[in-house]
Every structure is written in structure tokens, then in C-alpha cells.
C-alpha positions in Angstrom: 0.0 0.0 0.0 1.4 3.4 -1.0 0.6 6.1 1.6 -1.3 9.1 0.5 0.8 11.9 -0.9 3.0 9.5 -2.8 3.0 8.9 -6.6 2.9 5.4 -8.0 4.2 6.6 -11.4 7.1 8.4 -9.7 8.1 5.1 -7.9 7.6 2.9 -11.0 9.6 5.3 -13.2 12.8 3.7 -11.8 11.9 0.0 -12.2 14.1 -2.3 -14.2 17.4 -0.5 -14.7 18.9 -0.6 -11.2 22.1 -2.2 -12.5 22.8 0.5 -15.1 21.8 3.2 -12.6 24.3 2.0 -10.1 27.0 1.4 -12.6 26.9 4.9 -14.2 25.6 7.4 -11.7 28.0 9.4 -9.6 28.6 8.4 -6.0 28.0 11.0 -3.4 31.3 12.9 -2.7 32.9 12.9 0.7 32.4 16.7 1.1 28.8 15.9 1.9 29.9 14.4 5.2 32.2 17.3 5.9 29.6 20.0 5.2 26.7 18.3 7.1 28.7 17.1 10.1 30.1 20.6 10.5 26.5 22.1 10.5 25.4 19.5 13.0 28.4 20.2 15.2 29.2 16.6 16.1 29.3 13.0 14.8 25.8 12.0 13.9 24.2 9.1 15.8 21.6 8.5 13.1 21.6 9.4 9.4 18.6 8.7 7.2 19.1 8.7 3.4 15.6 9.0 2.0 15.0 8.1 -1.6 18.4 6.4 -1.5 18.1 4.4 -4.7 20.9 1.8 -5.0 22.7 3.4 -2.0 25.1 5.6 -3.9 24.5 8.3 -1.3 24.1 5.9 1.7 27.3 3.9 1.8 29.2 7.2 2.0 28.2 7.4 5.7 29.1 3.9 6.9 32.2 5.1 8.9 30.9 8.7 9.6 27.8 7.9 11.7 26.8 5.4 14.4 23.7 4.2 12.4 22.8 4.8 8.8 19.4 3.8 7.2 18.6 4.1 3.5 14.9 4.4 2.8 13.7 3.6 -0.7 10.2 2.9 -2.1 11.3 1.3 -5.4 11.8 -2.5 -5.0 14.4 -2.8 -7.8 16.5 0.0 -6.5 16.2 -1.2 -2.9 17.1 -4.8 -4.0 20.4 -3.5 -5.6 21.3 -1.6 -2.4 20.7 -4.7 -0.3 22.8 -6.8 -2.7 25.7 -4.4 -2.4 25.3 -4.4 1.4 25.5 -8.2 1.5 28.7 -8.1 -0.5 30.4 -6.0 2.2 30.3 -9.2 4.4 29.7 -7.5 7.7 32.1 -4.6 7.3 29.2 -2.1 7.4 27.2 -3.2 10.5 26.0 0.4 11.0 24.1 0.3 7.6 20.6 -0.9 6.8 18.2 -0.4 4.0 14.4 -0.6 4.2 11.4 0.0 1.9 9.6 3.1 2.9 8.2 6.5 1.9 9.4 10.0 2.5 6.2 11.1 4.3 5.9 7.9 6.4 9.3 7.1 7.9 10.0 4.4 10.4 11.8 6.6 12.9 10.7 7.8 16.4 10.1 11.5 16.9 13.2 13.7 17.5 15.5 10.7 16.7 17.4 11.5 13.5 20.4 13.8 13.3 20.7 14.2 9.5 18.3 13.4 6.7 19.6 13.5 3.1 17.9 13.3 -0.2 20.4 12.8 -3.0 18.9 13.2 -6.5 15.5 12.4 -5.0 13.7 15.2 -3.2 12.1 16.5 -6.5 10.2 13.2 -6.7 8.5 13.7 -3.3 5.5 15.6 -2.2 7.3 18.5 -0.5 4.6 19.5 2.0 4.0 16.1 3.6 7.6 15.1 3.3 9.0 18.2 5.1 6.5 17.8 7.9 7.6 14.2 8.3 11.2 15.2 8.3 10.4 17.7 11.0 8.8 15.0 13.1 11.8 12.8 12.8 14.7 15.3 13.2 16.1 16.3 16.5 16.2 19.9 17.4 19.3 21.3 15.6 19.1 18.4 13.1 19.9 18.8 9.5 18.0 18.2 6.2 20.0 18.3 3.0 18.6 17.9 -0.5 21.4 17.8 -3.0 21.6 17.1 -6.8 24.3 17.2 -9.4 23.8 19.2 -12.6 23.0 17.3 -15.8 24.7 16.9 -18.2 28.1 16.5 -16.7 30.6 19.1 -18.0 32.2 17.8 -21.3 31.7 19.6 -24.6 29.0 22.1 -25.8 27.7 20.1 -28.8 27.5 16.9 -26.8 25.8 18.6 -23.9 23.3 20.2 -26.3 22.5 16.7 -27.7 22.0 15.4 -24.2 19.6 18.2 -23.3 17.7 17.6 -26.6 17.3 13.9 -25.8 15.9 14.7 -22.3 13.4 17.3 -23.7 12.4 14.9 -26.5 11.9 12.0 -24.1 9.6 14.1 -21.9 7.6 15.3 -24.9 7.2 11.7 -26.1 6.0 10.6 -22.6 3.3 13.2 -22.8 2.0 11.4 -25.9 2.7 7.8 -24.9 1.3 7.9 -21.4 -2.2 8.9 -20.1 -1.9 11.8 -17.8 -2.7 9.7 -14.7 0.3 7.5 -15.5 2.8 10.3 -15.9 5.4 11.0 -13.2 5.4 14.3 -11.5 8.6 16.2 -10.7 8.9 19.3 -8.5 11.4 21.8 -9.8 14.7 21.6 -8.0 15.1 25.4 -8.2 12.1 25.7 -5.8 13.6 23.4 -3.1 15.1 26.2 -1.0 12.0 28.5 -1.2 9.8 25.6 -0.2 12.1 24.7 2.7 12.0 28.3 3.9 8.3 28.6 3.6 7.4 25.4 5.4 8.1 26.7 8.9 10.2 23.7 9.9 13.7 25.2 9.7 15.4 28.0 11.7 18.0 28.4 9.0 18.2 27.4 5.4 20.6 28.1 2.5 22.1 26.8 -0.7 25.6 25.4 -0.9 27.4 24.8 -4.2 30.3 22.5 -4.6 32.1 20.3 -7.2 33.6 16.9 -7.5 35.6 15.1 -10.2 35.1 11.5 -11.3 36.7 9.5 -14.1 34.5 8.9 -17.1 34.8 7.2 -20.5 32.4 7.1 -23.5 30.5 4.1 -22.1 29.9 5.8 -18.8 28.9 9.1 -20.3 26.3 7.4 -22.6 25.2 5.3 -19.7 24.5 8.4 -17.6 22.2 9.6 -20.3 20.5 6.2 -20.5 20.1 6.1 -16.7 17.7 9.1 -16.8 14.2 7.9 -15.8 12.4 9.7 -18.7 14.7 8.0 -21.3 14.2 4.6 -19.7 10.4 5.0 -19.6 10.4 5.9 -23.3 12.5 2.8 -24.1 10.1 0.6 -22.2 7.0 2.0 -24.1 8.5 2.5 -27.6 12.1 1.1 -27.9 12.5 2.5 -31.4 11.3 6.1 -30.6 14.7 7.4 -29.6 16.9 5.0 -31.4 18.3 7.4 -34.0 18.9 10.2 -31.5 20.6 7.9 -29.0 22.8 6.5 -31.8 23.9 10.0 -32.9 24.6 11.0 -29.3 26.6 7.8 -28.8 28.7 8.4 -31.9 29.5 12.0 -30.8 30.5 10.9 -27.4 32.7 8.1 -28.7 34.4 10.4 -31.1 35.1 12.9 -28.3 36.6 10.3 -25.9 38.5 8.3 -28.6 38.9 5.4 -26.1 40.2 7.6 -23.3 39.1 7.8 -19.7 39.1 11.5 -18.6 38.3 13.4 -15.4 34.9 15.0 -15.6 33.6 17.8 -13.4 30.4 17.2 -11.5 28.7 20.3 -10.0 26.3 19.9 -7.1 23.7 22.2 -5.5 22.7 21.4 -1.9 19.8 23.0 -0.1 20.3 22.7 3.6 17.8 23.3 6.5 18.6 23.4 10.2 15.7 22.5 12.5 
């Protein structure tokens, strides 16, 4: 049963490509720990990573908090996170993953030090989610919603092709899916204003930072293919984007020419202090 205030299409948008998502998406950078622990003022006893996907933003905390819980509604993404946890063979006893929803969390009131949403808050109903975060956070606790900018910095023509593919996929979904089956996304630019307006936080601001990861042509194309809108179109009409994807892939391969290069990843974090 999906609790009220949650969208079934939003959850189902990420079914079936958990391996590709985990292989190609960026891991959360260590600076996240540094920033949020400094704002908290001490080592956190409990961190909740909500909308954690395959755990790319959860495993980061395994040595930086006493207890870390990843919460994810999508069974495929959750299954991948649990698979990765099993492979650690007991070296991450502080970590756990559970199926759950952002506005119905399994935590006691005033029990969580830090709540994070990495690449996920824009899929959640902000009003009910922020009220639930307020219930769970201790006084002085931290909420951070952070996202990286797409596409990753590479080359203007390739980035323009990427943006065209994303726009084209969303236009196709409007034609391929009935309105009731379409996912709803809240604009990331509005995260901070919604956090300030909700009355939960005594202080809120945006922090911008950067990270670098190695990338080759396969990964750069994989990042594009890991976007939920692209994946949904491929499920509904596999041929619809075939030509555009082939053109994008050719351009990316021509640019990399078999090389692995450092690629800049820019992040925007919206932080609230209860």
C-alpha cells in the first residue's frame, strides 16, 4: 500500500534499470559528510538517506555515523542496495536499507540527526515530506537535498545533444502515457524556497560544490540512458529514440576516442537546520 501523498508513477519510473543506474551514476562525494557534520556540530548518531536508490549516497556514511538507514520505495533500486550491502560481508554493520516512503518514515520523533535526499527530493511531495522530516529530526538536526547538474561538463555540442534527448523524451512521454500514469517532478530550483516557507527550519541556505570522477564514453552514454524519462520511453517504444541515441553515442565516442578522462560534476545542496 502506497501512503497518501506518494505517486505510484514516480516510484515505477525507476523500475528495471537498477544495475545501469548503479554502474553509471555518480557516488555522493565525501564533502557531503564534511559539510553536514560541521553544520550538525558533532558526529551523527543516526543518518537517514531518503530516496536512497541503490545506495550511492548511503554507503558514504558507513564510517561517519553510528547508524545509517537508507529508505527507498522502489523495490528494484532497494534490491540493488541490499545486494551491495551483502557483498560487504559484515564490514558495514552500521548500515541498513528498508522499503519506505518520505512522508511515512519508520523513525521515532526527534531521533534523526541528519536526513539526506540525493537526486530524489524532486520526486517527493514537498509539503507532507517536510512535515515528516520535522517530526523525525532532533532539534538542531539537518536536512539536505542535493543534486548534481546534468549533463556533466564535457563539450558544448554533446551537452546540447544530451539536453535535446531529455526534452524529446519528456515530450514523447506526454504522448505515450495517459496523464494519470505520468510521473510528476517538482522543480529543483524551488527546493530552497519551499524549505524556507514550510516553517520547519530555523535556517536554510544553498551550498554549491564540485567533484571530479573519471569517465569514459560508455559511462557518459550510460549516464544519459540512466535518466528515468529516457528509460520510460525505451520501455514504451524502444525505437522512438533509437536514432537520437545512436547520434549521441557516436559523438561521445568520437570525443573520448577510447580515453578515460576526469569529468567535473557540479552539485547544488539545499540545507535546512531544524
